[in-house]
PDB file of N, CA, C and O in Angstrom:
ATOM      1  N   UNK A   1      -9.318   9.009 -37.945  1.00  0.00           N
ATOM      2  CA  UNK A   1      -8.669   9.234 -36.950  1.00  0.00           C
ATOM      3  C   UNK A   1      -9.363   9.284 -35.881  1.00  0.00           C
ATOM      4  O   UNK A   1      -8.831   8.684 -34.947  1.00  0.00           O
ATOM      5  N   UNK A   2     -10.776   9.976 -35.551  1.00  0.00           N
ATOM      6  CA  UNK A   2     -11.419  10.073 -34.705  1.00  0.00           C
ATOM      7  C   UNK A   2     -12.475   8.303 -34.326  1.00  0.00           C
ATOM      8  O   UNK A   2     -13.010   8.212 -33.221  1.00  0.00           O
ATOM      9  N   UNK A   3     -12.611   7.181 -35.291  1.00  0.00           N
ATOM     10  CA  UNK A   3     -12.864   6.355 -34.680  1.00  0.00           C
ATOM     11  C   UNK A   3     -12.228   5.148 -34.300  1.00  0.00           C
ATOM     12  O   UNK A   3     -12.778   4.088 -33.997  1.00  0.00           O
ATOM     13  N   UNK A   4     -10.703   5.475 -34.356  1.00  0.00           N
ATOM     14  CA  UNK A   4      -9.557   5.198 -33.897  1.00  0.00           C
ATOM     15  C   UNK A   4     -10.109   4.416 -32.357  1.00  0.00           C
ATOM     16  O   UNK A   4     -11.077   4.965 -31.832  1.00  0.00           O
ATOM     17  N   UNK A   5      -9.773   3.699 -31.943  1.00  0.00           N
ATOM     18  CA  UNK A   5      -9.632   3.016 -30.503  1.00  0.00           C
ATOM     19  C   UNK A   5      -8.411   2.804 -29.992  1.00  0.00           C
ATOM     20  O   UNK A   5      -7.750   1.825 -30.339  1.00  0.00           O
ATOM     21  N   UNK A   6      -8.002   3.634 -29.169  1.00  0.00           N
ATOM     22  CA  UNK A   6      -6.233   3.986 -28.907  1.00  0.00           C
ATOM     23  C   UNK A   6      -6.375   2.716 -27.438  1.00  0.00           C
ATOM     24  O   UNK A   6      -7.206   2.675 -26.531  1.00  0.00           O
ATOM     25  N   UNK A   7      -5.488   2.041 -27.660  1.00  0.00           N
ATOM     26  CA  UNK A   7      -4.358   1.221 -26.443  1.00  0.00           C
ATOM     27  C   UNK A   7      -3.422   0.982 -26.533  1.00  0.00           C
ATOM     28  O   UNK A   7      -2.686   0.905 -27.517  1.00  0.00           O
ATOM     29  N   UNK A   8      -3.178   0.713 -24.863  1.00  0.00           N
ATOM     30  CA  UNK A   8      -1.241   1.304 -25.068  1.00  0.00           C
ATOM     31  C   UNK A   8      -1.170  -0.373 -25.385  1.00  0.00           C
ATOM     32  O   UNK A   8      -1.735  -1.388 -24.976  1.00  0.00           O
ATOM     33  N   UNK A   9       0.314   0.134 -26.781  1.00  0.00           N
ATOM     34  CA  UNK A   9       1.305  -1.692 -27.006  1.00  0.00           C
ATOM     35  C   UNK A   9       1.037  -2.690 -25.965  1.00  0.00           C
ATOM     36  O   UNK A   9       0.442  -2.629 -24.889  1.00  0.00           O
ATOM     37  N   UNK A  10       1.585  -3.534 -26.532  1.00  0.00           N
ATOM     38  CA  UNK A  10       1.111  -4.838 -25.530  1.00  0.00           C
ATOM     39  C   UNK A  10       2.670  -4.781 -24.140  1.00  0.00           C
ATOM     40  O   UNK A  10       2.786  -5.179 -22.981  1.00  0.00           O
ATOM     41  N   UNK A  11       3.292  -4.290 -24.814  1.00  0.00           N
ATOM     42  CA  UNK A  11       5.120  -4.065 -23.600  1.00  0.00           C
ATOM     43  C   UNK A  11       4.984  -2.955 -22.562  1.00  0.00           C
ATOM     44  O   UNK A  11       5.797  -2.880 -21.640  1.00  0.00           O
ATOM     45  N   UNK A  12       3.816  -1.955 -22.709  1.00  0.00           N
ATOM     46  CA  UNK A  12       4.101  -0.551 -21.889  1.00  0.00           C
ATOM     47  C   UNK A  12       2.935  -0.597 -21.213  1.00  0.00           C
ATOM     48  O   UNK A  12       1.936  -1.213 -21.584  1.00  0.00           O
ATOM     49  N   UNK A  13       3.080   0.292 -19.846  1.00  0.00           N
ATOM     50  CA  UNK A  13       2.669  -0.105 -19.612  1.00  0.00           C
ATOM     51  C   UNK A  13       2.461   1.574 -18.448  1.00  0.00           C
ATOM     52  O   UNK A  13       3.512   1.963 -17.940  1.00  0.00           O
ATOM     53  N   UNK A  14       1.381   2.265 -18.184  1.00  0.00           N
ATOM     54  CA  UNK A  14       1.236   3.500 -17.455  1.00  0.00           C
ATOM     55  C   UNK A  14       1.269   3.513 -15.822  1.00  0.00           C
ATOM     56  O   UNK A  14       0.559   2.864 -15.054  1.00  0.00           O
ATOM     57  N   UNK A  15       2.069   4.232 -15.592  1.00  0.00           N
ATOM     58  CA  UNK A  15       2.017   3.947 -13.664  1.00  0.00           C
ATOM     59  C   UNK A  15       2.184   5.232 -13.772  1.00  0.00           C
ATOM     60  O   UNK A  15       2.462   5.805 -14.826  1.00  0.00           O
ATOM     61  N   UNK A  16       1.964   5.960 -12.277  1.00  0.00           N
ATOM     62  CA  UNK A  16       1.573   6.791 -11.523  1.00  0.00           C
ATOM     63  C   UNK A  16       3.006   6.718 -10.379  1.00  0.00           C
ATOM     64  O   UNK A  16       2.988   5.978  -9.396  1.00  0.00           O
ATOM     65  N   UNK A  17       4.306   7.701 -10.757  1.00  0.00           N
ATOM     66  CA  UNK A  17       5.299   7.758  -9.412  1.00  0.00           C
ATOM     67  C   UNK A  17       5.212   8.679  -8.302  1.00  0.00           C
ATOM     68  O   UNK A  17       5.261   9.907  -8.373  1.00  0.00           O
ATOM     69  N   UNK A  18       5.106   8.111  -7.479  1.00  0.00           N
ATOM     70  CA  UNK A  18       4.501   8.889  -6.698  1.00  0.00           C
ATOM     71  C   UNK A  18       5.395   9.973  -5.926  1.00  0.00           C
ATOM     72  O   UNK A  18       4.938  10.919  -5.285  1.00  0.00           O
ATOM     73  N   UNK A  19       6.934   9.625  -6.125  1.00  0.00           N
ATOM     74  CA  UNK A  19       8.156  10.030  -5.305  1.00  0.00           C
ATOM     75  C   UNK A  19       8.138  11.382  -6.346  1.00  0.00           C
ATOM     76  O   UNK A  19       8.798  12.383  -6.069  1.00  0.00           O
ATOM     77  N   UNK A  20       7.489  11.311  -7.302  1.00  0.00           N
ATOM     78  CA  UNK A  20       8.061  11.959  -8.367  1.00  0.00           C
ATOM     79  C   UNK A  20       6.711  13.037  -9.199  1.00  0.00           C
ATOM     80  O   UNK A  20       6.863  13.962  -9.998  1.00  0.00           O
ATOM     81  N   UNK A  21       5.652  12.551  -8.716  1.00  0.00           N
ATOM     82  CA  UNK A  21       4.511  13.102  -8.445  1.00  0.00           C
ATOM     83  C   UNK A  21       3.814  13.022 -10.137  1.00  0.00           C
ATOM     84  O   UNK A  21       3.064  13.895 -10.574  1.00  0.00           O
ATOM     85  N   UNK A  22       4.152  12.069 -10.749  1.00  0.00           N
ATOM     86  CA  UNK A  22       4.010  12.249 -12.113  1.00  0.00           C
ATOM     87  C   UNK A  22       4.261  10.739 -12.372  1.00  0.00           C
ATOM     88  O   UNK A  22       4.873   9.820 -11.829  1.00  0.00           O
ATOM     89  N   UNK A  23       3.079  11.040 -14.045  1.00  0.00           N
ATOM     90  CA  UNK A  23       2.861   9.542 -14.747  1.00  0.00           C
ATOM     91  C   UNK A  23       3.646   9.191 -15.686  1.00  0.00           C
ATOM     92  O   UNK A  23       3.708   9.961 -16.644  1.00  0.00           O
ATOM     93  N   UNK A  24       4.232   8.315 -15.707  1.00  0.00           N
ATOM     94  CA  UNK A  24       5.371   7.197 -16.197  1.00  0.00           C
ATOM     95  C   UNK A  24       4.701   6.814 -17.105  1.00  0.00           C
ATOM     96  O   UNK A  24       3.507   6.742 -16.814  1.00  0.00           O
ATOM     97  N   UNK A  25       5.127   6.332 -18.795  1.00  0.00           N
ATOM     98  CA  UNK A  25       4.896   5.488 -19.498  1.00  0.00           C
ATOM     99  C   UNK A  25       6.412   4.325 -19.463  1.00  0.00           C
ATOM    100  O   UNK A  25       7.548   4.332 -19.937  1.00  0.00           O
ATOM    101  N   UNK A  26       5.895   3.766 -18.929  1.00  0.00           N
ATOM    102  CA  UNK A  26       7.422   1.948 -18.584  1.00  0.00           C
ATOM    103  C   UNK A  26       7.248   1.426 -19.860  1.00  0.00           C
ATOM    104  O   UNK A  26       6.162   1.001 -20.254  1.00  0.00           O
ATOM    105  N   UNK A  27       8.393   1.440 -20.609  1.00  0.00           N
ATOM    106  CA  UNK A  27       8.878   0.836 -22.212  1.00  0.00           C
ATOM    107  C   UNK A  27       9.532  -0.511 -21.581  1.00  0.00           C
ATOM    108  O   UNK A  27       9.475  -0.997 -20.451  1.00  0.00           O
ATOM    109  N   UNK A  28      10.220  -0.939 -22.860  1.00  0.00           N
ATOM    110  CA  UNK A  28      11.102  -2.045 -22.288  1.00  0.00           C
ATOM    111  C   UNK A  28      12.016  -0.555 -22.520  1.00  0.00           C
ATOM    112  O   UNK A  28      11.893   0.549 -23.051  1.00  0.00           O
ATOM    113  N   UNK A  29      13.152  -1.485 -21.608  1.00  0.00           N
ATOM    114  CA  UNK A  29      14.258  -0.323 -21.311  1.00  0.00           C
ATOM    115  C   UNK A  29      14.241   1.074 -21.416  1.00  0.00           C
ATOM    116  O   UNK A  29      15.123   1.857 -21.768  1.00  0.00           O
ATOM    117  N   UNK A  30      13.200   1.236 -21.085  1.00  0.00           N
ATOM    118  CA  UNK A  30      12.848   3.251 -21.069  1.00  0.00           C
ATOM    119  C   UNK A  30      11.844   3.555 -20.206  1.00  0.00           C
ATOM    120  O   UNK A  30      11.205   2.516 -20.033  1.00  0.00           O
ATOM    121  N   UNK A  31      11.343   4.511 -19.531  1.00  0.00           N
ATOM    122  CA  UNK A  31      10.714   5.316 -18.991  1.00  0.00           C
ATOM    123  C   UNK A  31      10.544   6.532 -19.410  1.00  0.00           C
ATOM    124  O   UNK A  31      11.570   7.090 -19.799  1.00  0.00           O
ATOM    125  N   UNK A  32       9.457   7.193 -19.462  1.00  0.00           N
ATOM    126  CA  UNK A  32       9.273   8.187 -20.257  1.00  0.00           C
ATOM    127  C   UNK A  32       7.710   8.438 -19.354  1.00  0.00           C
ATOM    128  O   UNK A  32       6.623   7.877 -19.214  1.00  0.00           O
ATOM    129  N   UNK A  33       8.523   9.805 -18.830  1.00  0.00           N
ATOM    130  CA  UNK A  33       7.315  11.020 -17.972  1.00  0.00           C
ATOM    131  C   UNK A  33       6.727  11.790 -18.992  1.00  0.00           C
ATOM    132  O   UNK A  33       7.048  12.440 -19.987  1.00  0.00           O
ATOM    133  N   UNK A  34       5.665  11.430 -18.297  1.00  0.00           N
ATOM    134  CA  UNK A  34       4.748  12.510 -19.059  1.00  0.00           C
ATOM    135  C   UNK A  34       4.382  13.472 -18.241  1.00  0.00           C
ATOM    136  O   UNK A  34       4.561  13.401 -17.025  1.00  0.00           O
ATOM    137  N   UNK A  35       3.615  14.862 -19.071  1.00  0.00           N
ATOM    138  CA  UNK A  35       3.273  15.864 -18.475  1.00  0.00           C
ATOM    139  C   UNK A  35       2.218  16.781 -18.134  1.00  0.00           C
ATOM    140  O   UNK A  35       1.321  16.619 -18.961  1.00  0.00           O
ATOM    141  N   UNK A  36       2.016  17.364 -17.585  1.00  0.00           N
ATOM    142  CA  UNK A  36       0.724  18.026 -17.530  1.00  0.00           C
ATOM    143  C   UNK A  36      -0.657  17.194 -17.346  1.00  0.00           C
ATOM    144  O   UNK A  36      -0.881  16.526 -16.337  1.00  0.00           O
ATOM    145  N   UNK A  37      -1.323  17.278 -18.152  1.00  0.00           N
ATOM    146  CA  UNK A  37      -2.783  16.190 -18.341  1.00  0.00           C
ATOM    147  C   UNK A  37      -2.333  15.077 -19.246  1.00  0.00           C
ATOM    148  O   UNK A  37      -3.156  14.221 -19.569  1.00  0.00           O
ATOM    149  N   UNK A  38      -0.413  14.985 -19.924  1.00  0.00           N
ATOM    150  CA  UNK A  38      -1.027  13.813 -20.537  1.00  0.00           C
ATOM    151  C   UNK A  38      -1.342  11.944 -20.227  1.00  0.00           C
ATOM    152  O   UNK A  38      -1.796  11.066 -20.961  1.00  0.00           O
ATOM    153  N   UNK A  39      -0.965  11.935 -19.138  1.00  0.00           N
ATOM    154  CA  UNK A  39      -1.349  10.865 -18.083  1.00  0.00           C
ATOM    155  C   UNK A  39      -2.970  10.756 -17.902  1.00  0.00           C
ATOM    156  O   UNK A  39      -3.538   9.669 -17.799  1.00  0.00           O
ATOM    157  N   UNK A  40      -3.444  11.640 -17.884  1.00  0.00           N
ATOM    158  CA  UNK A  40      -5.114  11.360 -17.913  1.00  0.00           C
ATOM    159  C   UNK A  40      -5.466  11.239 -19.306  1.00  0.00           C
ATOM    160  O   UNK A  40      -6.661  10.952 -19.377  1.00  0.00           O
ATOM    161  N   UNK A  41      -4.891  11.343 -20.534  1.00  0.00           N
ATOM    162  CA  UNK A  41      -5.187  11.200 -21.856  1.00  0.00           C
ATOM    163  C   UNK A  41      -4.883   9.865 -21.966  1.00  0.00           C
ATOM    164  O   UNK A  41      -5.777   9.134 -22.391  1.00  0.00           O
ATOM    165  N   UNK A  42      -3.987   9.459 -21.723  1.00  0.00           N
ATOM    166  CA  UNK A  42      -3.240   8.037 -22.037  1.00  0.00           C
ATOM    167  C   UNK A  42      -4.352   6.998 -20.799  1.00  0.00           C
ATOM    168  O   UNK A  42      -4.761   5.880 -21.112  1.00  0.00           O
ATOM    169  N   UNK A  43      -4.619   7.554 -19.657  1.00  0.00           N
ATOM    170  CA  UNK A  43      -5.555   6.544 -19.170  1.00  0.00           C
ATOM    171  C   UNK A  43      -6.605   6.688 -19.887  1.00  0.00           C
ATOM    172  O   UNK A  43      -7.223   5.624 -19.916  1.00  0.00           O
ATOM    173  N   UNK A  44      -7.034   7.387 -20.400  1.00  0.00           N
ATOM    174  CA  UNK A  44      -8.233   7.194 -21.463  1.00  0.00           C
ATOM    175  C   UNK A  44      -8.244   6.509 -22.428  1.00  0.00           C
ATOM    176  O   UNK A  44      -9.316   6.498 -23.032  1.00  0.00           O
ATOM    177  N   UNK A  45      -7.000   5.577 -23.048  1.00  0.00           N
ATOM    178  CA  UNK A  45      -6.786   4.860 -24.197  1.00  0.00           C
ATOM    179  C   UNK A  45      -6.538   3.423 -23.418  1.00  0.00           C
ATOM    180  O   UNK A  45      -5.588   2.912 -22.825  1.00  0.00           O
ATOM    181  N   UNK A  46      -8.045   3.002 -23.767  1.00  0.00           N
ATOM    182  CA  UNK A  46      -8.367   1.502 -23.057  1.00  0.00           C
ATOM    183  C   UNK A  46      -8.964   0.341 -24.233  1.00  0.00           C
ATOM    184  O   UNK A  46      -9.166  -0.865 -24.088  1.00  0.00           O
ATOM    185  N   UNK A  47      -9.167   1.295 -25.535  1.00  0.00           N
ATOM    186  CA  UNK A  47      -9.130   0.168 -26.236  1.00  0.00           C
ATOM    187  C   UNK A  47     -10.545   0.052 -26.787  1.00  0.00           C
ATOM    188  O   UNK A  47     -10.890  -0.456 -27.854  1.00  0.00           O
ATOM    189  N   UNK A  48     -11.199   0.549 -25.971  1.00  0.00           N
ATOM    190  CA  UNK A  48     -12.724   1.109 -25.576  1.00  0.00           C
ATOM    191  C   UNK A  48     -13.455   2.051 -26.339  1.00  0.00           C
ATOM    192  O   UNK A  48     -14.375   1.900 -27.143  1.00  0.00           O
ATOM    193  N   UNK A  49     -12.606   3.486 -25.748  1.00  0.00           N
ATOM    194  CA  UNK A  49     -13.039   4.697 -26.132  1.00  0.00           C
ATOM    195  C   UNK A  49     -12.159   4.996 -27.852  1.00  0.00           C
ATOM    196  O   UNK A  49     -11.027   4.775 -28.282  1.00  0.00           O
ATOM    197  N   UNK A  50     -13.477   5.624 -28.437  1.00  0.00           N
ATOM    198  CA  UNK A  50     -12.840   5.910 -29.931  1.00  0.00           C
ATOM    199  C   UNK A  50     -12.037   7.507 -29.278  1.00  0.00           C
ATOM    200  O   UNK A  50     -12.515   8.072 -28.294  1.00  0.00           O
ATOM    201  N   UNK A  51     -10.647   8.115 -30.102  1.00  0.00           N
ATOM    202  CA  UNK A  51     -10.965   9.231 -29.859  1.00  0.00           C
ATOM    203  C   UNK A  51     -11.658  10.165 -29.396  1.00  0.00           C
ATOM    204  O   UNK A  51     -11.591  10.750 -28.315  1.00  0.00           O
ATOM    205  N   UNK A  52     -12.746  10.359 -30.792  1.00  0.00           N
ATOM    206  CA  UNK A  52     -13.955  11.363 -30.335  1.00  0.00           C
ATOM    207  C   UNK A  52     -14.579  11.130 -28.601  1.00  0.00           C
ATOM    208  O   UNK A  52     -15.039  12.055 -27.932  1.00  0.00           O
ATOM    209  N   UNK A  53     -14.453   9.689 -28.122  1.00  0.00           N
ATOM    210  CA  UNK A  53     -14.906   9.728 -27.009  1.00  0.00           C
ATOM    211  C   UNK A  53     -14.080  10.190 -26.107  1.00  0.00           C
ATOM    212  O   UNK A  53     -14.540  10.363 -24.978  1.00  0.00           O
ATOM    213  N   UNK A  54     -12.356  10.577 -26.420  1.00  0.00           N
ATOM    214  CA  UNK A  54     -12.075  10.526 -25.048  1.00  0.00           C
ATOM    215  C   UNK A  54     -11.954  12.051 -24.957  1.00  0.00           C
ATOM    216  O   UNK A  54     -11.805  12.654 -23.894  1.00  0.00           O
ATOM    217  N   UNK A  55     -12.070  12.884 -26.734  1.00  0.00           N
ATOM    218  CA  UNK A  55     -11.932  14.202 -26.941  1.00  0.00           C
ATOM    219  C   UNK A  55     -13.589  14.531 -25.840  1.00  0.00           C
ATOM    220  O   UNK A  55     -13.734  15.421 -25.001  1.00  0.00           O
ATOM    221  N   UNK A  56     -14.531  13.538 -26.232  1.00  0.00           N
ATOM    222  CA  UNK A  56     -15.774  14.446 -25.264  1.00  0.00           C
ATOM    223  C   UNK A  56     -15.755  14.572 -24.506  1.00  0.00           C
ATOM    224  O   UNK A  56     -16.346  15.605 -24.190  1.00  0.00           O
ATOM    225  N   UNK A  57     -14.909  13.509 -22.935  1.00  0.00           N
ATOM    226  CA  UNK A  57     -14.793  12.797 -22.109  1.00  0.00           C
ATOM    227  C   UNK A  57     -14.002  14.154 -21.593  1.00  0.00           C
ATOM    228  O   UNK A  57     -14.567  14.949 -20.842  1.00  0.00           O
ATOM    229  N   UNK A  58     -12.723  14.344 -22.032  1.00  0.00           N
ATOM    230  CA  UNK A  58     -11.562  15.205 -21.736  1.00  0.00           C
ATOM    231  C   UNK A  58     -12.681  17.145 -21.675  1.00  0.00           C
ATOM    232  O   UNK A  58     -12.700  18.022 -20.811  1.00  0.00           O
ATOM    233  N   UNK A  59     -13.416  17.026 -23.065  1.00  0.00           N
ATOM    234  CA  UNK A  59     -14.060  18.593 -22.438  1.00  0.00           C
ATOM    235  C   UNK A  59     -14.694  18.570 -21.645  1.00  0.00           C
ATOM    236  O   UNK A  59     -14.833  19.661 -21.094  1.00  0.00           O
ATOM    237  N   UNK A  60     -15.336  17.611 -21.163  1.00  0.00           N
ATOM    238  CA  UNK A  60     -15.937  17.541 -19.823  1.00  0.00           C
ATOM    239  C   UNK A  60     -15.345  17.727 -18.720  1.00  0.00           C
ATOM    240  O   UNK A  60     -15.826  18.149 -17.668  1.00  0.00           O
ATOM    241  N   UNK A  61     -14.611  17.508 -18.879  1.00  0.00           N
ATOM    242  CA  UNK A  61     -13.843  17.603 -17.249  1.00  0.00           C
ATOM    243  C   UNK A  61     -13.071  19.118 -17.146  1.00  0.00           C
ATOM    244  O   UNK A  61     -13.088  19.769 -16.102  1.00  0.00           O
ATOM    245  N   UNK A  62     -12.231  19.688 -18.678  1.00  0.00           N
ATOM    246  CA  UNK A  62     -11.710  20.552 -18.917  1.00  0.00           C
ATOM    247  C   UNK A  62     -12.074  21.671 -19.602  1.00  0.00           C
ATOM    248  O   UNK A  62     -11.442  22.157 -20.540  1.00  0.00           O
ATOM    249  N   UNK A  63     -13.378  22.198 -19.008  1.00  0.00           N
ATOM    250  CA  UNK A  63     -14.158  23.413 -20.334  1.00  0.00           C
ATOM    251  C   UNK A  63     -13.396  24.122 -20.586  1.00  0.00           C
ATOM    252  O   UNK A  63     -12.539  24.329 -19.727  1.00  0.00           O
ATOM    253  N   UNK A  64     -13.312  24.845 -21.866  1.00  0.00           N
ATOM    254  CA  UNK A  64     -12.449  24.961 -21.959  1.00  0.00           C
ATOM    255  C   UNK A  64     -11.112  25.132 -23.137  1.00  0.00           C
ATOM    256  O   UNK A  64     -10.963  25.933 -24.060  1.00  0.00           O
ATOM    257  N   UNK A  65     -10.110  23.817 -22.557  1.00  0.00           N
ATOM    258  CA  UNK A  65      -8.985  23.663 -22.778  1.00  0.00           C
ATOM    259  C   UNK A  65      -9.038  23.495 -24.505  1.00  0.00           C
ATOM    260  O   UNK A  65     -10.109  23.637 -25.096  1.00  0.00           O
ATOM    261  N   UNK A  66      -8.271  23.304 -24.944  1.00  0.00           N
ATOM    262  CA  UNK A  66      -7.907  23.263 -26.607  1.00  0.00           C
ATOM    263  C   UNK A  66      -8.205  21.464 -27.182  1.00  0.00           C
ATOM    264  O   UNK A  66      -7.595  21.188 -28.215  1.00  0.00           O
ATOM    265  N   UNK A  67      -8.935  20.499 -26.669  1.00  0.00           N
ATOM    266  CA  UNK A  67      -8.692  19.462 -25.859  1.00  0.00           C
ATOM    267  C   UNK A  67      -9.109  18.430 -27.229  1.00  0.00           C
ATOM    268  O   UNK A  67      -8.777  17.248 -27.140  1.00  0.00           O
ATOM    269  N   UNK A  68      -9.942  18.969 -28.666  1.00  0.00           N
ATOM    270  CA  UNK A  68     -10.265  18.997 -29.403  1.00  0.00           C
ATOM    271  C   UNK A  68      -9.741  19.147 -30.814  1.00  0.00           C
ATOM    272  O   UNK A  68     -10.278  18.786 -31.862  1.00  0.00           O
ATOM    273  N   UNK A  69      -8.361  19.869 -30.589  1.00  0.00           N
ATOM    274  CA  UNK A  69      -6.924  20.221 -31.199  1.00  0.00           C
ATOM    275  C   UNK A  69      -5.931  19.619 -31.154  1.00  0.00           C
ATOM    276  O   UNK A  69      -5.215  19.174 -32.051  1.00  0.00           O
ATOM    277  N   UNK A  70      -5.838  19.579 -29.778  1.00  0.00           N
ATOM    278  CA  UNK A  70      -4.328  18.699 -28.787  1.00  0.00           C
ATOM    279  C   UNK A  70      -4.472  17.262 -29.039  1.00  0.00           C
ATOM    280  O   UNK A  70      -3.689  16.580 -29.701  1.00  0.00           O
ATOM    281  N   UNK A  71      -5.583  16.845 -28.430  1.00  0.00           N
ATOM    282  CA  UNK A  71      -5.679  15.150 -28.200  1.00  0.00           C
ATOM    283  C   UNK A  71      -5.730  14.609 -29.190  1.00  0.00           C
ATOM    284  O   UNK A  71      -4.842  13.778 -28.996  1.00  0.00           O
ATOM    285  N   UNK A  72      -6.163  14.375 -30.349  1.00  0.00           N
ATOM    286  CA  UNK A  72      -5.931  13.985 -31.226  1.00  0.00           C
ATOM    287  C   UNK A  72      -4.458  13.931 -31.482  1.00  0.00           C
ATOM    288  O   UNK A  72      -3.922  12.840 -31.284  1.00  0.00           O
ATOM    289  N   UNK A  73      -3.811  14.794 -31.836  1.00  0.00           N
ATOM    290  CA  UNK A  73      -2.831  15.143 -32.387  1.00  0.00           C
ATOM    291  C   UNK A  73      -1.338  14.725 -31.349  1.00  0.00           C
ATOM    292  O   UNK A  73      -0.225  14.737 -31.874  1.00  0.00           O
ATOM    293  N   UNK A  74      -1.504  14.407 -30.004  1.00  0.00           N
ATOM    294  CA  UNK A  74      -1.061  13.979 -28.907  1.00  0.00           C
ATOM    295  C   UNK A  74      -1.186  12.189 -29.060  1.00  0.00           C
ATOM    296  O   UNK A  74      -0.280  11.531 -28.549  1.00  0.00           O
ATOM    297  N   UNK A  75      -1.972  11.687 -29.550  1.00  0.00           N
ATOM    298  CA  UNK A  75      -2.651  10.245 -29.474  1.00  0.00           C
ATOM    299  C   UNK A  75      -1.826  10.032 -31.067  1.00  0.00           C
ATOM    300  O   UNK A  75      -0.977   9.158 -31.239  1.00  0.00           O
ATOM    301  N   UNK A  76      -2.100  10.639 -31.739  1.00  0.00           N
ATOM    302  CA  UNK A  76      -0.997  10.350 -33.344  1.00  0.00           C
ATOM    303  C   UNK A  76       0.398  10.228 -32.688  1.00  0.00           C
ATOM    304  O   UNK A  76       0.826   9.151 -32.274  1.00  0.00           O
ATOM    305  N   UNK A  77       1.074  11.375 -32.617  1.00  0.00           N
ATOM    306  CA  UNK A  77       2.672  11.109 -32.054  1.00  0.00           C
ATOM    307  C   UNK A  77       2.343  10.045 -31.221  1.00  0.00           C
ATOM    308  O   UNK A  77       3.544   9.807 -31.093  1.00  0.00           O
ATOM    309  N   UNK A  78       1.831   9.199 -30.549  1.00  0.00           N
ATOM    310  CA  UNK A  78       1.958   7.873 -29.679  1.00  0.00           C
ATOM    311  C   UNK A  78       1.898   7.062 -30.096  1.00  0.00           C
ATOM    312  O   UNK A  78       2.763   6.215 -29.873  1.00  0.00           O
ATOM    313  N   UNK A  79       0.606   6.748 -31.155  1.00  0.00           N
ATOM    314  CA  UNK A  79       0.934   5.945 -32.056  1.00  0.00           C
ATOM    315  C   UNK A  79       1.838   5.819 -33.409  1.00  0.00           C
ATOM    316  O   UNK A  79       1.784   4.880 -34.203  1.00  0.00           O
ATOM    317  N   UNK A  80       2.931   7.307 -33.528  1.00  0.00           N
ATOM    318  CA  UNK A  80       3.866   6.906 -34.530  1.00  0.00           C
ATOM    319  C   UNK A  80       4.930   6.538 -33.946  1.00  0.00           C
ATOM    320  O   UNK A  80       5.756   5.888 -34.588  1.00  0.00           O
ATOM    321  N   UNK A  81       5.185   6.902 -32.444  1.00  0.00           N
ATOM    322  CA  UNK A  81       5.862   6.423 -31.231  1.00  0.00           C
ATOM    323  C   UNK A  81       6.036   4.523 -31.382  1.00  0.00           C
ATOM    324  O   UNK A  81       7.059   3.843 -31.302  1.00  0.00           O
ATOM    325  N   UNK A  82       4.336   4.021 -31.664  1.00  0.00           N
ATOM    326  CA  UNK A  82       4.758   2.878 -31.062  1.00  0.00           C
ATOM    327  C   UNK A  82       4.291   2.808 -30.177  1.00  0.00           C
ATOM    328  O   UNK A  82       3.895   1.662 -29.968  1.00  0.00           O
ATOM    329  N   UNK A  83       4.075   3.496 -29.410  1.00  0.00           N
ATOM    330  CA  UNK A  83       3.282   3.237 -28.171  1.00  0.00           C
ATOM    331  C   UNK A  83       1.967   2.714 -28.021  1.00  0.00           C
ATOM    332  O   UNK A  83       1.603   2.087 -27.027  1.00  0.00           O
ATOM    333  N   UNK A  84       1.304   2.955 -28.940  1.00  0.00           N
ATOM    334  CA  UNK A  84      -0.504   2.977 -29.253  1.00  0.00           C
ATOM    335  C   UNK A  84      -0.830   2.019 -30.163  1.00  0.00           C
ATOM    336  O   UNK A  84      -0.091   1.373 -30.905  1.00  0.00           O
ATOM    337  N   UNK A  85      -2.211   1.986 -30.009  1.00  0.00           N
ATOM    338  CA  UNK A  85      -2.263   0.940 -31.317  1.00  0.00           C
ATOM    339  C   UNK A  85      -3.608   0.941 -31.488  1.00  0.00           C
ATOM    340  O   UNK A  85      -4.116   0.271 -32.387  1.00  0.00           O
TER     341      UNK A  85
END
């Protein structure tokens, strides 16, 4: 899993909604509101960074946060939804 280089599926777009001050995933016929730091995590999913790279970067940005456990599980959930490939 740590070698996987996640990227948003082709029909999905990450946007920030200033009115809601929230990050959104725009899917065909659906909008998903991302809470907390989820938008930051998804924003790092560029198909170049591996899961390990994403975790390392977030660990530097947010020292002490449980990113090594939470981030891979979150990304896997998005993958299972078909939002990441």
